[in-house]
N, C-alpha and C positions, 0 to 999 in steps of 0.2 A: 825794386826793393819794397818790402812791406812797410807800411807806416807804423811807426812806434811812437806813442805819446809820452809825455814827460813822466807820468807815473810808471810806465813800463820801463823806461830808462833807469829811473831811480831803483826799481826792483832789481834789475840786472846788475847794476853797479854794487848794490848792497850784497847780492849773492856772490859776486866775484870777489868781494872783500871778506868773505867768510863771516858775515854778520848774522847769519841765520843759525838758529838753534833747533835741535830735535824736540818734538813734543812728546808728552807721556802718552802711552798706549790708549788710555781711556779718552783722551781728548781727540785721538786720531780719527774716530768715527765721525765725530761732529764736523770736523773739517772736510772729510770726504764727502759727506752729505751736502755741505754747502757748495763744494766744487761741482758736484754733479748737478745741482740745481742751476748753477751759473752757466754750465755749458749744455743745458737741456735745449731741445729743439725750439727755436724761435717761433713766435706766433706771427702770422701774417695779418697785416692791417691794410685798410684802404684810407688814403688821405687825399684831400683835394688841395692842390697848389696852383697859384697863378702861373701861366706860362713863363713870366719873367722870373719868378722865384725859382721855379724848376731849373731854368736855364742857368741861373746864377749858382745854384747848388752843383749842377753838372760841371760847370767850369771850375769851381773850387775842388771838386772831387778829382778832376783831371790833374789839377795842380798838386794835389796831395798824393796822387797815384793810387787811389782807391775807388771802387765802384760808388756811385752816387747814393745807392741805397745803404751802403755800409757807413758812409758819411752821415747821412740822416739819422741812422740808428745810433751812431757815436754821439752826435749832438744831443739826442733825447737822453741817452744814458748819462752823459756828463750833466745834463740839466737835473735829472732826477737824483743824482748823487751830490748835488749842491756845488759842483765844479764849474757850472756855467750859470750865469745870472741873466734874467731878462732885463732889458733896459727900456726906458720910456723915451720916445723921441720927441 
């Protein structure tokens, strides 16, 4: 089963409750462009991790049922959206 985060669950519940409204035609293009940008091809990066950190991420990914690269991408995305905060130890 694909991992669904809390935000996706809320969106699905809202849609199922008919809480969504149609938008005006002139607004339509703006949202289409935003959606196209969000699903555009991902960029490849290289990152160095300690073997211990990589192993820990791989274990978490297995627990979540997602590839470890997807988990790393999700963590970065949540951090950049302000949904994940860095902590000092």
